[in-house]
C-alpha positions in Angstrom: 14.8 260.5 129.9 16.9 259.5 132.9 20.7 259.6 133.0 20.8 255.8 133.2 18.5 255.4 130.1 20.7 257.9 128.2 23.8 255.9 129.1 22.2 252.7 128.0 20.9 254.2 124.7 24.3 255.6 123.8 26.0 252.3 124.7 23.6 250.3 122.5 24.1 252.8 119.6 27.9 252.5 120.1 27.7 248.7 120.1 25.5 248.7 117.0 28.0 251.0 115.2 30.8 248.5 116.0 28.8 245.6 114.7 28.2 247.4 111.4 31.8 248.4 111.2 32.8 244.8 111.9 30.5 243.6 109.1 32.0 246.0 106.7 35.5 244.9 107.6 34.7 241.2 107.2 33.0 241.7 103.8 35.0 244.6 102.4 38.6 243.4 102.8 40.8 240.6 101.7 43.7 239.3 103.8 47.0 239.0 101.9 49.9 236.8 102.8 52.5 237.8 100.2 55.5 238.7 102.2 56.8 241.0 99.4 54.3 243.6 100.7 56.9 244.2 103.5 59.8 244.3 101.1 61.3 247.7 100.0 60.1 249.0 96.6 62.5 248.2 93.8 64.4 251.2 92.4 66.5 249.6 89.7 65.9 246.9 87.0 68.0 244.4 88.9 66.1 245.1 92.1 62.8 244.6 90.3 64.1 241.3 88.9 65.2 240.4 92.4 61.8 241.0 93.9 60.2 238.9 91.2 62.6 236.0 91.6 62.2 236.0 95.4 58.5 235.4 95.0 57.9 234.0 91.4 61.3 232.6 90.4 61.8 228.9 89.7 64.1 228.6 92.7 61.5 230.0 95.1 58.8 227.6 93.8 61.0 224.5 94.0 60.2 221.8 96.5 62.5 218.8 97.1 61.0 215.6 98.2 62.5 212.4 99.7 60.7 209.2 100.4 62.7 207.0 102.8 62.2 204.3 105.4 61.3 201.2 103.4 62.5 198.7 100.8 64.0 200.3 97.7 61.7 198.7 95.3 58.7 199.9 97.3 60.2 203.4 97.5 60.7 203.4 93.8 57.1 202.3 93.3 55.8 205.1 95.6 58.0 207.6 93.8 56.3 206.7 90.4 52.8 206.7 91.9 53.4 210.1 93.6 54.7 211.5 90.3 51.6 210.5 88.5 49.3 211.8 91.2 51.1 215.2 91.4 51.2 215.7 87.6 47.4 215.6 87.7 47.3 218.2 90.4 46.8 221.8 89.4 49.0 223.0 92.3 52.1 221.9 90.5 53.6 222.9 87.2 56.4 220.4 87.0 57.2 217.1 88.7 60.2 214.9 87.9 61.8 211.9 89.5 64.3 210.7 86.9 61.9 208.3 85.4 61.8 208.4 81.6 58.5 209.8 80.4 57.7 208.7 76.8 55.0 211.3 76.8 57.4 214.2 77.3 56.8 215.1 73.7 53.4 214.0 72.5 52.8 212.9 69.0 52.4 216.4 67.4 55.7 217.5 69.0 57.9 214.5 68.2 59.1 215.7 64.8 60.6 218.7 66.5 63.1 216.5 68.3 65.5 216.9 65.4 65.5 220.7 65.8 65.9 220.5 69.6 68.7 218.0 70.1 72.4 218.6 69.2 73.0 214.9 68.3 73.8 215.6 64.7 75.5 219.0 65.0 79.0 217.4 64.8 78.2 214.7 62.3 75.0 214.7 60.2 72.5 211.9 60.1 73.9 209.8 57.3 74.2 206.1 56.4 77.2 205.6 58.7 75.5 207.1 61.7 72.3 205.2 61.0 74.2 201.9 60.7 75.9 202.5 64.0 72.7 203.5 65.8 70.8 200.5 64.4 73.5 198.1 65.5 73.3 199.6 69.0 69.5 199.0 69.0 70.0 195.4 68.2 72.2 195.1 71.3 69.8 197.1 73.4 66.9 194.8 72.5 68.8 192.0 74.1 69.2 194.0 77.4 66.8 194.7 80.3 66.0 198.0 78.6 64.2 196.3 75.7 60.8 196.8 77.2 61.4 200.6 77.3 62.9 200.8 73.8 60.5 198.6 71.8 57.7 201.2 71.6 60.2 203.9 70.6 62.1 202.0 67.9 59.8 202.4 64.9 59.6 206.1 65.2 62.9 207.0 66.8 65.7 204.5 66.0 68.3 207.0 67.1 66.6 207.6 70.4 66.4 211.4 70.2 63.6 211.3 72.7 65.9 209.8 75.2 68.5 212.4 74.3 66.0 215.2 75.0 65.1 213.5 78.3 68.7 213.6 79.3 69.1 217.2 78.0 66.1 218.4 80.0 67.1 216.6 83.2 68.9 218.6 85.9 72.5 219.2 84.9 73.8 217.3 87.9 71.3 214.5 88.2 71.2 212.1 91.2 71.9 208.4 90.8 69.2 206.4 89.2 67.9 203.0 90.6 64.8 201.2 89.3 64.4 204.1 86.9 64.0 206.8 89.5 66.3 209.0 91.5 67.8 207.9 94.8 70.0 209.7 97.3 73.1 208.2 98.9 70.9 207.6 102.0 68.7 205.3 99.9 65.8 207.8 99.7 63.7 208.1 96.5 64.0 211.7 95.3 61.6 214.0 93.4 61.7 217.7 92.3 58.4 219.5 92.4 57.7 223.0 91.2 54.6 224.8 92.5 52.5 227.2 90.5 52.1 229.4 93.5 54.6 232.1 94.3 57.3 231.1 96.9 56.5 234.2 99.0 52.8 233.4 99.4 52.5 231.3 102.5 48.8 230.6 102.0 49.1 229.3 98.4 52.3 227.4 99.3 50.4 225.9 102.3 47.7 224.6 100.0 50.3 223.1 97.6 52.1 221.3 100.5 48.8 220.1 102.0 47.9 218.7 98.5 51.3 217.0 98.3 51.0 215.4 101.8 47.4 214.3 100.9 48.7 212.7 97.7 51.4 210.8 99.5 48.9 209.6 102.1 46.6 208.4 99.3 49.2 206.1 97.8 50.6 204.5 101.0 49.1 201.7 103.1 49.0 201.1 106.8 51.9 198.6 106.4 54.1 201.1 104.7 57.1 202.3 106.7 57.9 205.0 104.1 58.0 208.6 105.3 57.8 211.7 103.1 60.3 214.5 103.7 59.7 218.0 102.2 62.2 220.8 101.9 62.6 224.1 99.9 61.9 227.8 100.2 58.1 227.5 100.0 58.1 224.8 102.7 60.2 227.0 105.0 57.8 230.0 104.3 54.8 227.9 105.4 56.7 226.5 108.4 57.9 229.9 109.7 54.5 231.5 109.0 52.7 228.7 111.0 55.1 228.8 113.9 54.9 232.6 114.1 51.1 232.5 114.1 50.9 229.7 116.6 53.4 231.3 119.0 51.9 234.8 118.7 48.4 233.5 119.4 49.6 231.5 122.4 51.5 234.5 123.8 48.5 236.7 123.0 46.1 234.6 124.9 48.3 234.7 128.0 48.9 238.4 127.8 45.1 239.0 127.3 44.2 237.0 130.4 46.9 238.9 132.3 45.6 242.3 131.1 42.0 241.4 132.1 43.1 240.3 135.6 45.2 243.5 135.9 42.2 245.8 135.1 39.9 243.8 137.4 42.5 244.2 140.2 43.0 247.9 139.4 39.3 248.9 139.1 37.4 246.1 140.7 34.6 246.1 138.1 33.7 243.8 135.3 31.4 246.4 133.8 34.2 249.0 133.7 36.5 246.4 132.1 34.1 245.8 129.3 33.4 249.5 128.7 37.2 250.3 128.7 37.6 247.9 125.8 35.2 249.8 123.6 37.6 252.7 122.5 40.3 250.1 121.6 37.7 248.0 119.7 36.5 251.1 117.9 40.1 252.1 117.0 40.9 248.6 115.7 37.8 248.2 113.5 38.2 251.8 112.2 41.8 250.9 111.3 40.8 247.9 109.3 38.0 249.8 107.6 40.4 252.6 106.6 42.7 250.1 105.0 39.7 248.5 103.2 38.8 251.9 101.8 42.4 252.8 100.7 43.9 249.5 99.7 41.1 246.9 99.3 43.3 244.3 101.0 45.2 244.0 104.2 48.3 242.0 104.9 48.2 239.5 107.8 51.4 241.0 109.3 49.8 244.5 109.2 46.8 243.1 111.1 49.0 241.5 113.7 51.5 244.4 114.1 48.7 246.9 113.9 47.0 245.5 117.0 50.4 245.5 118.8 51.0 249.2 117.9 47.5 250.0 118.8 48.4 249.0 122.3 49.3 252.6 122.8 45.6 253.3 122.7 44.9 251.2 125.8 46.4 254.0 127.8 43.6 256.4 126.9 40.7 254.7 128.8 43.1 253.7 131.6 44.0 257.4 132.1 40.3 258.3 132.3 39.5 255.5 134.7 42.4 256.2 137.1 41.9 260.0 137.1 38.2 260.1 138.0 37.7 262.3 141.0 35.0 262.2 143.6 32.4 264.9 143.3 32.7 265.3 139.5 31.5 263.3 136.5 33.6 261.3 134.2 33.1 263.9 131.5 34.5 266.6 133.8 37.5 264.4 134.7 38.4 263.8 131.0 38.2 267.5 130.2 41.0 268.1 132.7 43.1 265.4 130.9 42.2 266.2 127.4 45.0 268.6 126.6 47.7 266.0 127.5 45.8 263.2 125.9 45.5 265.2 122.7 49.2 266.0 122.7 50.0 262.3 123.2 47.6 261.3 120.4 49.0 263.9 118.0 52.6 262.9 118.8 52.0 259.2 118.3 50.3 259.8 114.9 53.2 262.0 113.8 55.7 259.2 114.7 53.7 256.7 112.6 53.6 259.0 109.6 57.2 257.8 109.0 55.9 254.4 108.1 53.5 256.0 105.5 56.4 257.8 104.0 58.4 254.6 103.5 56.6 253.7 100.2 56.3 250.0 101.3 52.8 248.8 101.0 52.8 246.8 104.2 54.2 249.7 106.3 51.8 252.2 104.6 49.0 250.0 105.7 50.4 249.8 109.2 50.5 253.6 109.3 46.9 254.0 108.1 45.7 251.3 110.6 47.6 252.8 113.6 46.9 256.5 112.9 43.2 256.1 112.2 42.9 253.7 115.2 44.7 256.0 117.6 42.5 258.9 116.6 39.3 257.1 116.9 40.3 255.4 120.2 41.4 258.8 121.6 38.3 260.7 120.6 35.9 258.0 121.7 37.7 258.0 125.1 37.1 261.8 125.2 33.5 262.0 123.9 31.8 258.6 124.2 33.4 256.6 127.1 32.7 259.2 129.8 29.0 259.2 128.9 28.5 255.4 129.3 30.6 254.9 132.4 28.6 254.1 135.6 28.3 256.9 138.2 29.7 254.8 141.0 33.4 254.2 140.9 36.4 253.5 143.1 38.8 256.4 143.5 42.2 255.1 142.4 43.9 257.6 144.9 42.6 255.4 147.7 44.5 252.3 146.5 46.3 250.8 149.5 50.0 251.4 149.6 49.9 253.8 146.6 50.7 256.8 148.8 53.8 255.3 150.2 55.0 254.4 146.7 54.5 258.0 145.6 56.3 259.4 148.6 59.2 257.0 148.0 59.4 258.1 144.3 59.3 261.8 145.3 62.1 261.3 147.7 64.4 259.8 145.1 67.4 262.0 144.4 67.4 263.6 141.0 71.1 264.5 140.4 71.7 266.8 137.5 74.6 264.7 136.4 72.5 261.6 135.8 71.3 262.4 132.2 74.8 263.3 130.9 76.3 260.3 132.7 73.7 257.9 131.2 74.3 259.5 127.8 78.0 259.0 128.1 77.5 255.4 129.2 75.2 254.8 126.2 77.8 256.3 123.8 80.5 254.0 125.3 78.3 250.9 124.9 77.6 251.9 121.3 81.3 252.4 120.6 82.2 249.0 122.1 79.3 247.1 120.5 80.3 244.4 118.0 79.6 244.8 114.3 77.4 244.9 112.3 75.2 247.7 113.5 72.3 246.9 111.1 70.8 243.5 110.1 70.6 243.4 106.3 70.1 239.7 105.9 66.4 239.1 105.4 66.8 235.3 106.1 68.1 236.1 109.7 64.7 237.7 110.6 62.8 234.4 110.0 65.5 231.7 110.4 64.7 228.1 109.7 65.8 225.5 112.4 69.4 224.4 111.8 68.4 220.7 111.3 66.0 221.7 108.5 68.7 223.8 106.8 71.1 220.9 107.0 68.4 218.6 105.5 67.8 221.1 102.7 71.5 221.3 101.9 71.7 217.5 101.8 68.7 217.1 99.5 69.8 220.0 97.3 73.2 218.4 96.8 71.7 215.0 96.1 69.3 216.4 93.6 71.6 218.9 92.0 68.9 221.5 92.5 69.6 225.2 91.5 71.2 227.5 93.9 68.7 230.0 95.3 71.3 232.7 95.8 72.7 233.2 92.2 71.1 233.9 88.8 72.9 234.2 85.5 71.4 237.1 83.6 71.6 237.1 79.8 70.4 240.2 78.0 69.1 240.5 74.4 67.1 242.8 72.2 64.4 240.2 72.0 63.8 236.6 73.1 65.6 235.3 70.1 68.6 237.5 70.9 68.6 236.0 74.4 68.6 232.4 73.0 71.5 233.2 70.6 73.5 234.8 73.5 72.7 231.8 75.7 74.1 229.4 73.0 77.2 231.6 72.5 78.0 231.6 76.2 77.2 227.9 76.8 80.8 226.7 75.9 82.3 229.3 78.3 80.0 228.0 81.1 81.2 224.5 80.3 84.8 225.7 80.8 83.9 227.2 84.2 82.3 223.9 85.2 85.4 222.0 84.1 87.6 224.4 86.2 85.4 223.7 89.3 84.0 227.2 89.5 80.5 225.8 89.6 78.9 222.3 89.4 76.3 223.0 86.7 74.1 225.6 85.0 70.8 225.6 83.3 70.5 228.0 80.4 67.4 228.9 78.3 68.9 227.5 75.1 69.0 224.1 76.8 65.2 224.0 76.4 64.9 225.9 73.1 67.6 226.6 70.6 67.6 229.8 68.6 65.7 229.9 65.3 69.1 230.1 63.5 70.3 226.9 65.1 67.0 225.1 64.4 67.3 226.2 60.7 70.8 224.9 60.5 69.8 221.5 62.0 66.9 221.3 59.5 69.3 221.9 56.6 71.6 219.1 57.8 68.8 216.5 57.8 68.9 214.0 54.9 66.7 214.6 51.9 63.5 212.6 52.2 64.1 211.2 48.7 67.5 209.8 49.7 66.8 208.7 53.3 65.0 205.4 52.5 67.9 204.2 50.5 70.3 205.2 53.3 68.1 203.4 55.8 68.0 200.3 53.7 71.7 200.1 53.4 72.3 200.9 57.1 69.9 198.1 58.2 71.2 195.4 55.8 71.8 192.2 57.7 70.0 193.4 60.8 66.8 191.7 62.1 64.4 194.6 61.4 61.3 194.4 59.2 61.6 196.4 56.0 58.6 198.7 56.8 59.4 199.0 60.5 60.8 202.5 60.3 58.1 204.2 58.1 57.2 206.5 61.1 60.8 207.5 61.4 61.0 208.4 57.7 57.8 210.5 58.0 59.1 212.4 61.0 62.4 213.3 59.3 60.5 214.5 56.2 58.2 216.6 58.3 61.1 218.0 60.5 62.7 219.5 57.3 59.6 221.6 56.6 58.5 222.6 60.2 58.3 226.2 61.2 61.0 226.9 63.7 59.9 226.9 67.3 59.5 230.3 69.1 59.0 230.8 72.8 55.3 231.6 72.1 54.9 228.3 70.3 57.0 226.4 72.8 54.8 227.7 75.6 52.2 225.1 74.5 54.6 222.2 75.0 54.9 220.2 78.3 58.0 222.3 79.3 56.7 225.6 78.1 56.2 226.9 81.7 59.8 226.2 82.5 61.1 228.2 79.5 58.6 230.9 80.2 60.1 231.4 83.7 63.5 231.8 82.1 62.6 234.5 79.6 61.5 237.9 81.0 60.6 241.0 79.0 61.9 244.3 80.4 60.8 247.3 78.5 62.5 247.3 75.1 64.7 244.3 75.9 64.6 240.8 77.2 66.4 238.9 80.0 67.3 235.2 80.1 67.6 233.7 83.6 70.1 230.9 84.0 70.1 228.8 87.1 73.4 228.0 88.9 74.1 224.8 90.6 76.9 224.6 93.2 78.6 227.9 93.0 82.2 227.9 94.3 83.8 231.0 92.9 81.4 233.8 92.0 84.3 236.2 91.2 85.3 234.0 88.2 82.2 235.3 86.3 83.7 238.8 86.2 85.7 237.9 83.1 82.7 236.5 81.4 80.8 239.8 82.0 83.7 241.8 80.5 83.8 239.6 77.4 80.1 240.0 76.8 80.1 243.8 77.5 77.7 243.2 80.3 75.2 241.2 78.3 76.0 238.2 80.6 76.4 238.8 84.3 75.9 237.0 87.6 73.2 238.4 90.0 73.9 237.7 93.7 70.4 237.7 95.1 71.6 237.8 98.7 74.0 240.7 98.0 71.3 242.6 96.0 68.7 242.1 98.7 71.1 243.4 101.4 71.9 246.5 99.4 68.1 247.0 98.8 67.4 246.7 102.5 70.2 249.2 103.3 69.0 251.8 100.9 65.4 251.3 102.1 66.4 251.7 105.7 68.2 255.0 104.9 64.9 256.2 103.5 63.0 255.2 106.6 65.5 256.9 108.8 65.1 260.1 106.9 61.4 259.9 107.4 61.9 259.2 111.1 64.1 262.3 111.3 61.4 264.5 109.8 58.9 262.9 112.2 61.1 263.6 115.2 61.3 267.3 114.2 57.5 267.4 113.9 57.2 265.7 117.3 59.4 268.2 119.0 57.5 271.1 117.5 54.2 269.5 118.6 55.3 269.2 122.2 56.7 272.7 122.3 53.5 274.1 120.8 51.4 272.2 123.3 53.3 273.5 126.3 54.5 276.8 125.1 57.2 276.4 127.7 60.7 275.3 126.7 61.5 274.1 130.3 58.4 271.9 130.5 58.8 270.6 127.0 62.4 269.6 127.8 61.2 267.6 130.8 58.9 265.6 128.4 61.2 265.1 125.5 64.5 264.5 127.3 63.5 261.3 129.1 62.0 259.9 125.9 65.1 260.7 123.9 67.5 259.4 126.5 65.5 256.2 127.0 65.5 255.5 123.2 69.2 256.0 123.1 69.7 253.6 126.1 67.5 250.9 124.4 69.7 251.2 121.3 72.9 251.0 123.3 71.8 247.9 125.3 70.6 246.1 122.2 73.8 246.8 120.3 76.1 246.1 123.3 74.4 242.7 123.6 75.5 242.1 120.0 72.0 242.5 118.4 72.1 243.9 114.8 69.2 246.3 114.4 66.4 245.5 111.8 63.3 247.3 110.5 61.3 245.6 113.3 63.5 247.2 116.0 62.7 250.6 114.4 59.0 249.7 114.6 59.4 248.7 118.2 61.4 251.8 119.1 58.6 254.0 117.7 56.0 252.1 119.8 58.2 252.4 122.9 58.7 256.1 122.3 54.9 256.6 122.0 54.4 254.8 125.3 57.2 256.7 127.0 55.8 260.1 125.8 52.7 259.3 127.8 54.6 258.7 131.0 56.7 261.8 130.7 53.6 264.0 129.8 51.7 262.9 132.9 54.6 262.9 135.3 55.4 266.5 134.2 51.7 267.5 134.7 51.2 269.9 137.6 48.9 268.3 140.1 46.7 270.3 142.5 47.1 267.8 145.4 48.7 264.6 146.5 45.6 262.6 145.7 45.8 263.6 142.1 49.5 262.7 142.1 48.6 259.3 143.3 46.0 258.9 140.5 48.7 259.8 138.0 50.9 257.2 139.5 48.1 254.6 139.5 47.3 255.2 135.9 51.0 255.0 134.9 51.7 251.8 136.8 48.6 250.1 135.2 49.9 251.3 131.8 53.5 250.1 132.5 52.4 246.7 133.8 49.9 246.1 131.0 52.6 246.9 128.4 55.1 244.6 130.1 52.5 241.8 130.2 52.4 241.9 126.4 56.0 242.7 125.4 57.9 240.8 128.1 56.2 237.6 126.9 57.1 238.5 123.3 60.7 238.9 124.4 60.8 235.3 125.4 59.6 234.1 122.0 61.7 231.8 119.8 60.6 233.8 116.7 63.3 236.5 116.0 60.8 239.1 114.8 58.5 238.7 117.9 61.6 238.6 120.2 63.0 241.8 118.6 59.7 243.7 119.2 59.1 242.3 122.7 62.7 242.9 124.0 62.9 246.4 122.4 59.5 247.6 123.8 60.1 246.0 127.2 63.5 247.8 127.6 61.9 251.0 126.3 59.0 250.8 128.8 61.4 250.2 131.7 63.8 253.0 130.7 61.0 255.5 129.8 59.2 254.9 133.1 62.3 255.3 135.3 63.7 258.3 133.4 60.2 260.0 133.3 60.3 259.9 137.1 63.9 260.8 137.7 63.9 263.6 135.2 60.5 265.1 136.2 60.4 268.2 138.4 60.0 267.6 142.1 57.5 269.1 144.5 54.6 269.5 142.0 52.0 268.2 144.6 52.3 270.3 147.6 49.0 270.0 149.4 47.5 266.8 150.9 
């Protein structure tokens, strides 16, 4: 078999293996979008609750809708039609617009109204109360509300259903016009709660698409009305879409630039295609490894993984640039392998820090990158040389490269430069504005200012719950939580009256405790006495004698009903709302109260003391910041161990302290300079900066390793420079573009790596030993 046939056979086998690997990746893994995969693992009960509320809590699943741009009667009509459409959609668990819904309690639940309302707590349902209520109904029947009240009257002359509707409306409801909510800007308002978790962009995207489709289905071409959506889930979808769109756009530009660079550097389309095989092998292996270990892969892991795998592009570039005339590609790579192996091992050690984080997303990132780097490196060593064509262009003959090398060799390398730069970096860090770390998760994916202002306006108009605070109520069981909720309710009312907050929503508002329900049952009139009371109360009023038979039957039934429990209440129309407010935690239960318009969080400290900690305020923002800080400390410890292992690896590889110093010193100093520049510019450091610093250090290690390499002649030195320049330019093509991104995460990674590449390249040259290539 000829050498050409062997190369072709190996190439086809390699491509076939990649196709099979791609098929396994496509069929064997599911892409996840839940952003909590990149959140720190909860260490305490409150942190666990925080994580649940960020993704599953009512506040995170709440969407605020406004319909504006038309006549008010038409807007009200569209509001009612949209409400009916969305209530039939499985994407939504609750939709309200202020309109009274007579079906809020269906026929089987109606008798329970006397156990749920507090109408007769102060004064029992007696003849005097009945007489007063019936007189009011006579007046109501002569008003515009008659159409609404007539169907209710026979069964509910005291209008307890309306009392429940008011009780279950938001504590601070908007103004009502034409029976639906309106904002001061004359927009029809609705509150919608999705079934999907707030931190799941894909599921939230489906819900929002269904919402927009429902609105389109009820409007006509002549309608001027426009739908406005706001809320955490909407922002999640918006940020996710803009990040994907911008990263794809930047990725396309950088890919075209990378292709043109390699074509310019090696003047061969065939070589360009072959050089992509190790990187493709590494990427597919990384995905397959995650499929085996985790079964699913987060979309961010996939995107960041390919970015971090950019280190692997240097492996084939080194081989292509270092090929020498008179020897095969296999012989050329053997001469490079010790340095390449050191670079591969060092990069893998650095990424082990992510695996030690305990965060699912970062563990996946570590598995993807480490397995990808290993496969890309070893395929560059054992497969790529065997499929490369025999004819090639010696990189040492690139025009102008020799002059560049001579200029670089002639540069002064003062011994005072490293300590001077270190002193400058220390000064910049000392003068840098606070804070050093970015603990605010929202700052990493900020929403445009105009959308935040709109969200604040709609939240104020709707009286929607504050997403920052939760009132936590503890009890031995669900019943204990409800009793404590009832006990603390008057104190919350006092705080509202004092202006500490605008409103609160407690679990007992939806379901009273069993004890309270029993007390209300006991105060209901005896079924044997109620008909006579009703007859006396209705004397002289224009009601038929038998009109209130359904009312009498409901009161009689209410006296014998089994008290409602959370399990029974779950089957009611508002069961999902209560279920979200009662959470079982080991041997105890938590009640989650929503806060509306918090003005003085410190005022709740007294309430916490009074209840011996059974009632407390959870600041979700503060708790998330403390969680991020604790998690970052864990990551930094892991990085510290990784750095120690990295230093040991380089020392073992060189077995020479002096040479190891010339590799590690530029990388260390460059990393410190990147930190100093970022901090001096006022940039608080986040997790993504740490990821980017690790990537930049991996790239910088390559530069230092090869500039420190002893070269037998000037031609080999020029090949080293050619390979390094191609690597530097290809890295900058990707990351300098990311540094221009409007997305904070992309900008943080792009700017950090771009600075790192520049500093590492310059310092690797300036801190390398001179005179290593002596013969021409």
